[in-house]
C-alpha positions in Angstrom: 1.4 -8.0 17.7 0.7 -11.6 18.7 -1.9 -12.0 15.8 0.5 -11.0 13.1 3.2 -14.0 13.6 0.2 -16.3 13.9 -1.1 -15.1 10.6 2.2 -15.3 8.5 2.8 -18.7 10.1 -0.4 -19.9 8.5 0.2 -18.2 5.3 3.9 -19.5 5.1 3.6 -22.8 7.0 6.4 -21.8 9.2 5.9 -22.2 13.0 4.9 -18.9 14.8 8.0 -19.0 17.0 10.3 -19.0 14.0 8.2 -16.2 12.3 8.1 -14.1 15.6 11.9 -14.5 16.1 12.4 -13.4 12.5 10.4 -10.4 12.6 12.2 -9.3 15.8 15.5 -9.6 14.0 14.1 -7.6 11.2 12.7 -4.8 13.3 16.1 -4.8 14.9 17.7 -3.9 11.5 19.1 -7.2 10.5 19.2 -8.1 7.0 18.0 -11.2 5.2 21.7 -12.6 4.4 22.7 -12.0 7.9 19.8 -13.6 9.5 20.0 -16.8 7.5 23.7 -17.1 7.9 24.5 -16.0 11.5 21.2 -16.3 13.4 20.1 -19.8 12.7 19.6 -20.7 16.3 16.9 -17.9 16.5 15.2 -18.8 13.2 15.3 -22.4 13.4 17.9 -22.4 10.6 15.4 -20.8 8.0 16.9 -20.0 4.6 16.8 -16.7 2.7 13.7 -17.8 0.8 11.7 -18.4 4.0 13.0 -15.3 5.6 11.9 -13.2 2.4 8.6 -14.7 2.6 8.2 -13.7 6.2 9.4 -10.3 5.4 7.1 -9.9 2.5 4.1 -11.0 4.4 5.1 -8.7 7.3 5.4 -5.7 5.2 2.0 -6.4 3.6 0.3 -6.8 7.0 1.9 -3.5 8.2 0.4 -1.8 4.9 -2.9 -3.2 5.9 -2.7 -2.0 9.4 -2.1 1.6 7.9 -5.1 1.1 5.5 -7.2 0.0 8.5 -6.3 3.2 10.5 -7.3 5.2 7.6 -10.6 3.7 7.0 -11.5 3.8 10.6 -10.7 7.7 10.8 -12.8 8.2 7.5 -15.9 6.4 9.0 -15.4 8.0 12.5 -15.7 11.5 10.9 -18.9 10.5 9.1 -19.9 9.6 12.8 -21.0 6.1 11.4 -18.5 4.0 13.3 -20.1 1.6 15.6 -18.3 -1.0 18.0 -19.5 -3.8 15.6 -18.1 -2.3 12.7 -14.8 -1.1 14.4 -14.2 -4.6 15.6 -15.0 -6.1 12.1 -12.3 -3.8 10.5 -9.8 -4.4 13.3 -10.1 -8.2 13.0 -10.1 -8.1 9.2 -6.7 -9.4 7.8 -7.7 -9.6 4.1 -7.3 -6.5 2.2 -10.2 -7.4 -0.5 -12.5 -8.3 2.6 -11.6 -5.0 4.0 -12.4 -2.8 1.0 -15.7 -4.7 0.7 -16.6 -3.6 4.4 -15.5 -0.2 3.7 -17.1 0.3 0.3 -20.7 1.6 1.8 -18.8 4.3 3.6 -16.3 5.2 0.9 -16.8 8.8 -0.2 -18.3 8.6 -3.7 -18.4 10.8 -6.6 -22.0 11.6 -7.7 -23.7 8.6 -8.8 -27.1 7.8 -10.1 -28.0 6.5 -6.5 -26.8 9.9 -4.9 -28.9 11.7 -7.4 -31.8 9.6 -6.6 -31.3 10.1 -2.8 -31.2 13.9 -3.4 -34.4 13.4 -5.0 -36.1 11.8 -1.9 -36.4 8.3 -3.4 -34.5 6.3 -1.0 -37.9 5.4 1.2 -39.3 4.2 -2.1 -36.1 2.1 -2.6 -36.5 0.8 0.9 -40.2 -0.3 0.1 -39.2 -1.9 -3.0 -36.3 -3.8 -1.3 -38.8 -5.3 1.3 -40.8 -6.7 -1.5 -44.2 -6.5 0.3 -45.7 -4.0 -1.7 -48.2 -5.4 -4.4 -49.0 -1.9 -6.2 -45.5 -0.4 -6.7 -46.9 2.0 -9.1 -49.5 3.7 -6.6 -46.7 4.0 -4.0 -44.3 5.4 -6.5 -46.8 8.0 -7.6 -46.7 9.3 -4.0 -43.0 10.2 -4.6 -43.8 12.6 -7.6 -42.4 16.2 -7.4 -41.5 18.9 -10.0 -38.3 16.9 -10.6 -39.6 13.5 -10.5 -42.3 13.9 -13.2 -43.6 10.6 -13.5 -43.8 6.9 -11.7 -41.3 5.4 -14.2 -38.7 8.1 -13.2 -39.4 7.4 -9.5 -39.0 3.6 -10.0 -35.8 4.5 -12.0 -34.3 6.4 -9.3 -35.4 3.9 -6.5 -33.8 0.9 -8.7 -30.5 2.9 -8.9 -30.4 3.0 -5.1 -31.3 -0.6 -4.8 -28.6 -1.4 -7.3 -26.1 0.5 -5.3 -27.1 -1.5 -2.2 -26.5 -4.8 -4.2 -23.2 -3.6 -5.3 -22.0 -2.9 -1.9 -23.4 -6.0 -0.5 -20.5 -8.3 0.7 -22.1 -11.6 0.0 -23.1 -10.4 -3.5 -19.6 -9.3 -4.2 -18.3 -12.5 -2.9 -20.7 -14.5 -5.3 -19.6 -12.5 -8.2 -16.0 -12.3 -7.3 -15.8 -15.9 -7.1 -17.2 -16.6 -10.7 -15.1 -14.0 -12.1 -11.7 -15.5 -10.7 -12.6 -19.1 -11.2 -14.7 -19.0 -14.5 -13.8 -16.0 -16.5 -12.8 -16.3 -20.1 -10.1 -13.9 -21.2 -10.8 -12.5 -24.7 -8.5 -10.6 -26.9 -9.8 -8.7 -30.2 -7.9 -6.6 -32.8 -8.6 -2.8 -32.6 -10.2 -2.1 -35.9 -7.8 -0.7 -38.5 -4.7 -2.0 -36.4 -4.1 -5.1 -38.4 -0.6 -4.1 -40.1 0.7 -2.0 -37.4 -0.2 -4.6 -34.9 1.1 -7.5 -36.8 3.2 -9.0 -34.1 0.1 -9.6 -31.8 -1.5 -11.6 -34.7 -1.9 -14.6 -32.7 -4.4 -12.6 -30.3 -6.4 -10.7 -32.9 -9.2 -13.2 -32.0 -8.4 -15.1 -28.9 -10.4 -16.5 -26.1 -9.3 -18.9 -23.2 -10.1 -19.6 -19.7 -8.3 -17.0 -17.7 -7.0 -19.4 -15.1 -5.4 -21.3 -17.6 -3.7 -18.2 -19.2 0.0 -18.4 -18.5 1.9 -15.3 -17.0 3.8 -14.7 -20.4 0.8 -14.9 -22.6 -1.3 -12.6 -20.2 1.6 -10.0 -20.1 2.1 -10.1 -24.0 -1.7 -9.3 -24.4 -1.8 -6.6 -22.0 1.2 -5.1 -23.6 -0.7 -5.3 -26.8 -3.7 -3.4 -25.3 -1.2 -1.0 -23.7 0.2 -0.2 -27.1 -3.2 0.3 -28.7 -3.5 -2.9 -30.9 -5.7 -5.1 -28.8 -8.8 -4.6 -26.6 -9.0 -7.2 -23.7 -11.9 -8.4 -21.6 -12.3 -11.1 -18.9 -15.8 -12.3 -17.6 -17.8 -15.4 -16.8 -21.0 -16.3 -18.6 -23.6 -13.7 -17.2 -26.3 -16.5 -17.3 -24.2 -18.5 -14.8 -23.8 -15.3 -12.4 -27.2 -13.5 -12.6 -29.4 -16.4 -11.4 -27.1 -16.8 -8.3 -27.5 -13.0 -7.5 -31.2 -13.2 -8.2 -31.6 -15.9 -5.6 -29.7 -13.7 -3.0 -32.1 -10.6 -3.5 -35.5 -11.7 -5.3 -37.6 -12.8 -2.4 -41.2 -12.6 -3.8 -43.3 -12.9 -6.7 -45.0 -9.4 -7.1 -44.4 -6.1 -8.6 -41.8 -5.1 -6.2 -40.0 -8.3 -6.6 -39.8 -7.4 -10.4 -38.2 -4.1 -9.5 -35.7 -6.0 -7.6 -35.0 -8.1 -10.3 -34.5 -5.4 -12.7 -32.2 -3.7 -10.1 -30.2 -6.9 -9.7 -29.6 -7.1 -13.6 -28.6 -3.4 -13.5 -26.2 -3.7 -10.6 -24.3 -6.7 -12.0 -24.0 -5.1 -15.7 -23.3 -1.4 -14.7 -21.6 -1.9 -11.5 -20.4 -5.3 -10.1 -19.4 -6.8 -13.4 -17.0 -3.8 -14.3 -15.6 -3.5 -10.9 -14.8 -7.0 -10.4 -13.6 -7.4 -14.0 -11.1 -4.6 -13.0 -10.4 -6.3 -9.7 -9.9 -9.7 -11.5 -7.7 -8.5 -14.1 -5.6 -6.7 -11.5 -5.4 -9.8 -9.5 -4.1 -11.9 -12.4 -1.8 -9.1 -13.5 -0.2 -9.2 -10.0 0.1 -13.1 -10.3 1.7 -12.8 -13.8 4.0 -10.0 -12.4 5.1 -12.3 -9.5 5.8 -15.1 -12.0 7.7 -12.8 -14.4 9.7 -11.3 -11.6 10.4 -15.1 -10.2 11.8 -16.1 -13.4 13.9 -12.9 -13.9 15.2 -13.2 -10.4 16.0 -16.8 -11.0 18.1 -16.0 -14.2 19.9 -13.0 -12.5 21.1 -15.1 -9.7 22.5 -17.6 -12.1 24.1 -14.8 -14.0 25.7 -13.2 -11.1 26.9 -16.5 -9.7 28.3 -17.6 -13.0 31.8 -19.3 -12.6 34.5 -16.6 -12.4 38.0 -17.1 -14.4 39.6 -15.4 -11.2 42.8 -13.2 -10.9 44.3 -13.9 -14.5 45.8 -11.4 -16.9 43.2 -10.9 -19.5 43.1 -9.4 -23.0 39.7 -8.3 -23.8 38.2 -7.6 -27.3 34.9 -5.6 -28.3 34.6 -6.8 -31.7 33.5 -4.5 -34.7 33.7 -4.2 -38.5 33.9 -0.7 -39.6 35.1 0.9 -36.5 37.6 -2.0 -35.8 38.0 -4.2 -32.7 38.8 -2.4 -29.5 41.6 -4.4 -27.5 42.3 -3.7 -23.9 44.9 -5.6 -21.6 44.0 -5.9 -18.1 46.1 -7.0 -15.1 45.1 -9.9 -12.7 43.2 -7.2 -10.5 41.3 -5.9 -13.7 43.5 -2.7 -13.9 43.8 -1.3 -17.4 47.4 -1.5 -18.7 47.0 -0.8 -22.3 44.5 -0.1 -25.1 44.3 0.2 -28.8 42.2 -0.8 -32.0 42.8 -3.6 -34.8 41.1 -3.7 -37.9 41.0 -7.6 -39.0 37.5 -7.4 -40.8 35.9 -5.6 -43.7 36.3 -2.8 -45.0 40.1 -2.5 -43.8 40.5 -6.2 -43.7 44.1 -5.8 -42.0 44.0 -9.6 -40.9 47.8 -10.5 -40.8 48.8 -7.1 -39.1 45.9 -7.5 -36.4 47.3 -11.2 -35.6 50.7 -10.0 -35.2 49.6 -7.4 -32.9 47.4 -9.6 -30.7 50.5 -11.9 -30.6 52.7 -9.1 -29.3 50.1 -7.9 -26.8 49.9 -11.4 -25.5 53.6 -11.7 -25.1 54.1 -8.2 -23.6 51.5 -8.2 -21.0 51.8 -12.0 -20.2 48.2 -12.7 -21.0 46.5 -15.7 -19.7 43.1 -15.5 -21.2 41.3 -13.6 -23.9 37.5 -12.6 -23.7 35.7 -11.7 -26.7 32.5 -9.9 -26.8 29.4 -11.8 -28.3 27.9 -8.9 -30.2 28.7 -7.8 -34.1 31.6 -9.7 -35.6 32.0 -11.8 -32.4 32.5 -15.2 -34.5 34.9 -13.5 -37.2 37.0 -12.3 -34.2 36.7 -15.6 -32.4 38.0 -17.3 -35.5 40.6 -14.9 -35.9 42.1 -15.3 -32.4 41.9 -19.3 -32.6 43.9 -19.0 -35.7 46.6 -16.8 -34.1 49.5 -18.7 -32.9 50.6 -17.4 -29.4 54.1 -18.2 -27.6 52.2 -19.2 -24.5 49.0 -21.1 -23.6 46.1 -18.7 -23.8 42.3 -19.7 -22.8 39.8 -18.0 -25.2 36.1 -17.4 -23.9 33.2 -15.6 -25.8 31.6 -13.1 -23.2 27.9 -11.8 -23.1 27.9 -8.2 -23.9 24.3 -7.6 -22.7 24.6 -4.4 -20.4 28.2 -3.5 -21.3 27.2 -0.6 -23.4 24.9 0.7 -20.8 27.9 0.4 -18.4 30.3 2.4 -20.7 27.8 5.3 -21.0 27.1 5.4 -17.3 28.5 7.7 -14.6 30.1 4.8 -12.9 32.2 4.0 -16.0 33.0 7.7 -16.6 34.1 8.0 -12.9 36.3 5.0 -13.2 37.8 5.7 -16.7 37.2 9.5 -17.1 40.1 9.9 -19.8 38.7 6.9 -22.0 35.9 6.6 -24.2 32.8 4.3 -24.2 34.7 1.6 -26.4 37.5 1.3 -23.9 35.2 1.3 -21.2 32.9 -1.5 -22.8 36.0 -3.6 -23.9 37.2 -3.5 -20.1 34.0 -4.3 -18.9 33.9 -7.7 -21.1 37.3 -8.6 -19.9 36.3 -8.1 -16.0 33.1 -9.9 -16.7 35.2 -12.9 -17.5 37.3 -12.5 -14.4 34.5 -12.0 -12.0 31.0 -11.6 -13.5 29.3 -10.7 -9.9 32.0 -7.9 -9.4 31.4 -6.4 -12.7 27.6 -7.0 -13.2 26.6 -5.1 -9.9 27.6 -1.9 -11.6 24.8 -2.4 -14.3 21.2 -2.0 -13.9 19.9 -5.6 -13.8 17.2 -4.7 -16.4 19.9 -4.0 -18.9 21.4 -7.4 -18.5 19.0 -9.0 -20.9 17.7 -12.0 -18.8 14.1 -10.7 -18.1 10.8 -12.0 -19.4 8.5 -8.9 -20.0 10.4 -6.7 -17.6 9.0 -3.6 -18.7 5.5 -4.7 -18.2 5.5 -5.7 -14.7 5.3 -3.5 -11.4 8.5 -1.7 -11.8 8.7 -1.0 -7.8 8.3 -4.9 -7.1 10.9 -5.6 -9.8 13.4 -3.4 -8.3 13.0 -4.6 -4.8 13.0 -8.4 -6.0 16.3 -7.8 -8.1 17.9 -5.7 -5.5 17.4 -8.8 -3.0 19.0 -11.2 -5.5 22.0 -8.9 -5.9 22.3 -8.6 -2.2 22.1 -12.2 -1.7 24.4 -13.3 -4.4 27.2 -10.9 -3.3 26.8 -12.0 0.2 26.7 -15.7 -0.6 30.1 -15.2 -2.3 31.6 -12.7 0.3 33.9 -9.8 -1.1 37.5 -9.0 -0.5 37.4 -5.9 1.6 40.7 -4.6 0.1 39.9 -4.8 -3.6 36.0 -4.6 -3.7 34.6 -1.6 -5.6 32.2 0.8 -4.0 29.5 -0.8 -6.1 30.2 -4.2 -4.8 30.4 -3.0 -1.2 27.2 -1.1 -1.5 25.2 -4.7 -1.6 27.2 -6.1 1.4 24.7 -6.9 4.4 24.4 -3.6 6.5 26.4 -1.0 4.4 24.6 0.5 1.5 25.9 3.5 -0.7 27.3 5.7 1.9 29.2 3.6 4.1 30.7 1.7 0.9 31.9 5.1 -0.3 33.4 5.8 3.4 35.1 2.2 3.4 36.7 2.9 -0.1 37.8 6.5 0.9 39.4 5.2 4.2 41.1 2.5 2.2 42.5 5.0 -0.2 43.7 7.4 2.6 45.1 4.5 5.0 46.0 1.8 3.0 44.5 -1.7 2.9 42.8 -3.1 5.9 44.9 -5.3 8.1 41.9 -6.7 9.9 38.3 -6.8 10.2 38.3 -4.9 13.3 40.0 -2.0 11.6 36.5 -1.5 10.0 35.4 0.0 13.2 37.7 3.0 12.3 35.6 3.9 9.0 33.5 7.1 9.7 30.0 6.3 10.6 30.3 2.6 10.5 28.9 1.8 13.9 28.6 -1.5 15.9 25.2 -2.5 14.1 26.6 -2.1 10.6 29.8 -4.0 11.6 27.7 -6.7 13.0 25.7 -7.1 9.7 28.7 -6.7 7.3 31.6 -8.2 8.9 31.0 -11.9 8.2 30.8 -11.0 4.5 33.9 -9.3 4.1 37.3 -11.1 3.4 40.8 -10.1 4.0 43.5 -12.2 2.4 46.6 -12.9 4.2 45.4 -11.3 7.4 47.2 -11.8 10.8 44.2 -13.4 12.2 43.5 -16.5 9.5 39.7 -16.1 10.6 39.7 -12.8 8.6 39.7 -14.6 5.3 36.8 -16.8 6.2 33.0 -16.5 6.6 33.4 -17.0 10.4 31.7 -14.1 12.1 34.1 -12.0 14.4 31.6 -12.6 17.1 32.5 -16.3 17.0 36.2 -15.9 17.0 36.4 -16.4 20.9 34.8 -19.9 20.3 37.3 -20.7 17.8 40.2 -19.6 19.9 38.8 -21.6 22.7 38.8 -24.9 20.6 42.4 -24.3 19.6 43.5 -23.6 23.3 41.7 -26.8 24.3 43.8 -28.8 21.8 46.8 -26.8 22.5 47.4 -25.6 19.1 46.9 -22.4 16.8 44.0 -21.4 14.8 46.0 -21.9 11.6 46.8 -25.6 13.0 43.1 -26.1 13.2 42.5 -25.0 9.5 45.4 -27.0 8.1 45.1 -30.2 10.1 41.9 -32.3 9.6 42.6 -34.8 12.4 42.7 -31.8 15.1 39.3 -30.7 13.9 38.0 -34.3 14.3 38.9 -34.2 18.0 36.5 -31.3 18.5 33.2 -32.2 20.4 31.1 -29.5 19.2 28.5 -30.1 22.1 31.2 -28.8 24.8 30.9 -25.4 23.0 27.2 -25.0 22.9 26.0 -21.9 24.8 22.7 -20.0 25.1 23.6 -17.8 21.9 25.7 -20.3 20.0 24.0 -23.7 18.9 24.9 -26.4 16.7 24.0 -25.0 13.5 26.6 -22.1 14.0 29.3 -24.4 15.4 28.6 -26.7 12.4 29.2 -23.7 9.9 32.4 -22.8 11.9 33.8 -26.3 11.2 32.7 -26.1 7.4 34.6 -22.9 7.1 37.8 -24.2 9.0 37.7 -27.2 6.5 37.5 -24.8 3.4 38.4 -21.4 4.7 37.0 -18.6 2.3 36.2 -21.0 -0.5 34.4 -19.4 -3.4 31.0 -21.2 -3.8 30.8 -20.7 -7.6 31.6 -23.3 -10.0 34.9 -23.4 -12.3 34.5 -21.7 -15.8 34.9 -24.1 -18.8 36.1 -23.1 -22.4 33.3 -23.3 -25.0 33.6 -23.4 -28.8 30.6 -22.9 -31.4 30.5 -25.0 -34.4 33.2 -24.2 -37.0 30.7 -24.9 -39.8 28.0 -22.5 -38.5 28.3 -18.6 -38.8 24.8 -17.3 -40.0 21.2 -18.7 -39.8 21.6 -19.8 -43.5 24.2 -22.3 -42.2 21.6 -24.1 -40.0 19.8 -27.0 -41.5 16.9 -29.0 -39.9 18.4 -32.2 -38.2 21.8 -30.5 -37.7 23.3 -31.1 -34.1 25.3 -28.0 -32.8 26.8 -27.0 -29.6 25.1 -23.7 -27.9 25.2 -21.6 -24.7 21.9 -21.2 -22.8 21.4 -17.3 -22.9 17.8 -16.9 -21.3 15.4 -19.0 -19.4 11.6 -18.3 -19.7 8.4 -20.1 -18.5 7.9 -21.3 -22.0 11.4 -22.6 -22.8 15.0 -21.7 -23.1 17.0 -19.5 -25.6 20.2 -20.9 -26.9 23.0 -19.0 -28.6 24.5 -21.4 -31.5 26.7 -18.7 -32.8 24.6 -17.1 -35.4 23.9 -13.8 -34.0 20.2 -14.8 -33.2 19.3 -17.1 -30.3 17.1 -20.0 -31.0 14.3 -21.2 -28.8 14.0 -24.6 -27.3 10.4 -24.8 -26.4 9.5 -26.2 -22.8 8.1 -29.4 -24.7 11.6 -29.9 -26.4 13.8 -29.5 -23.3 13.5 -33.3 -22.2 12.3 -36.5 -23.0 9.9 -36.3 -19.9 7.4 -33.9 -19.1 8.4 -30.7 -17.3 6.9 -27.9 -15.8 9.9 -25.6 -15.1 12.7 -25.2 -17.5 15.1 -24.5 -14.6 14.7 -28.3 -13.7 16.5 -28.9 -16.9 18.7 -26.0 -17.9 20.7 -23.2 -16.2 22.0 -19.9 -17.4 25.2 -20.0 -19.6 25.0 -23.9 -19.4 27.0 -25.6 -22.4 24.3 -27.6 -24.3 24.0 -29.7 -27.6 20.9 -28.9 -29.7 19.2 -30.3 -32.9 17.8 -27.8 -35.2 14.2 -28.3 -36.0 13.3 -25.3 -38.1 14.8 -22.0 -39.5 12.6 -19.2 -40.5 15.2 -16.5 -41.8 12.5 -14.0 -42.7 11.1 -13.9 -39.1 14.5 -14.5 -37.6 13.2 -17.6 -35.6 15.1 -20.8 -35.0 13.4 -23.8 -33.3 15.6 -26.1 -31.5 15.3 -29.3 -29.5 17.2 -31.1 -26.7 15.2 -34.2 -26.8 17.3 -37.6 -27.0 20.4 -35.3 -26.6 
């Protein structure tokens, strides 16, 4: 066990002590959000990213240990396990090297070499490999049988065995692997007869570039083209660069047997090494491309989940439409549905005046404070209608992303919430709630349906799910949730809970009324001490008897705060209200073996701003009044827009024409940038200049240079 922390420390650049303590906490069942927030003394204040990296490395090493056990057992069953081989395997911590060690012992399907061995040609292969024999033809003649009828057949069989030895040689594999990984050229070619069908991959019909320079999004695009049957991919270095290196390793003389070894080396490379290591290299680059695409998706999802909330306001939400009308719902400040109906302001009905009167009366009747309009079909027209309507009260108007709303409205989650309403009502409710609290609403939707991924269906789906689940968990816990209003879905992502305990909490709340304190959580069925420890700090209770229950101060630290108040001769509420009292506190007096300055400083920050939402304040945005369709856009125009998606190659911006435009990474700033996230964030309000509009291909090129 001492080796694993050291290995992870070397890989991550984090000290072995920090790694070891983090692993201990993970093994004890602690979650990443809990460790990073409440166990800073143990980890040396590692953040969630560092702890996540440790966990990932730890999981991989545990998988490697399982693989080693399988390999040792397989070789032992063959009675070929020596002490030296066992030691090599046990001390190997590189999965590629481990598989190379195992290759000669790996059970094989019937190969040309195994057939040659069955014909008794292995001794001839050994003679050839030594390269001492000058008259190899004569030696081969002695191996002729009814099945091996001539010397060429004997030599061919022996060469097949030699080729397999070369393929299984660790040094040879490293030589070829190095050339494949560092000097391969990736090529894409059109599959014959697929020109029209695969037109969207036209850029890659005749494509070559160094593999190591191929960006992840292009690699995944070409792989998708191959998967769909339009492209044929390959990746290899120049054979003339690799073969001489292999020959220097194996060809040791200048005689007939040396010639045989040279032929076997060429065969080993072309038939065995090259195909194997091409697959390995493509898999490695696919893994890297997946990691990059998942990172982009995770960054976007985090920004989306932590988007500014409107808060508890009474909202009228509209799911716009033409023929079927606009579905309108009114929600109270807690997001509960009060009223729903449809209006028909657009063609073919075009009941504009009637629709405006209806909106005005609903705003009055339900004391509406904000209007949320979905950004789908008829969005701009509906926004114009709302902004032209004269209301008797101040009402803010917001356009809200509909991505995933239709998925939610047809889901079991939505059916359980609103069994008596159809998908149109549920969709409109989702739009309104998304304005009030994006995080609380978006956790109900599969992240892959939210529309901020890059090649999300092409990457490893298990890795993608794990990464996105971690992002959701991290986001929910960084904000914290109201224990008495949070949905089952939101509670699911709280540290230490999960679906079963989340349901138990909601059931207990429904049966017994709101929780009066965090301590009351312990009464929830099956919620034990460990779950309480992990979850309590992330759950808030507004207006609780103990003011600390509405903060991020963990219950285990309540005695410390109580002692601080007692030492000052005041109440905890006085500590929260009075900055001058807090300034009198000498934190060093409260340091113990379990509680250090990092935790004490966190406590002071919470007392200063108890339960503050870390998210920013939402801002109203308006599209250009002169732009409604792509035809309205002209090169050189400057228009306002909202960033809807961020990729490695740039950012997509909604300028209000139902087709997002692309700001290429080279057009994002006046300086060189390598990561678009350094310049823009999801849902950021930006000014962009139109460079090019291609209505036929539905492409808009935008720029933020000199803006």
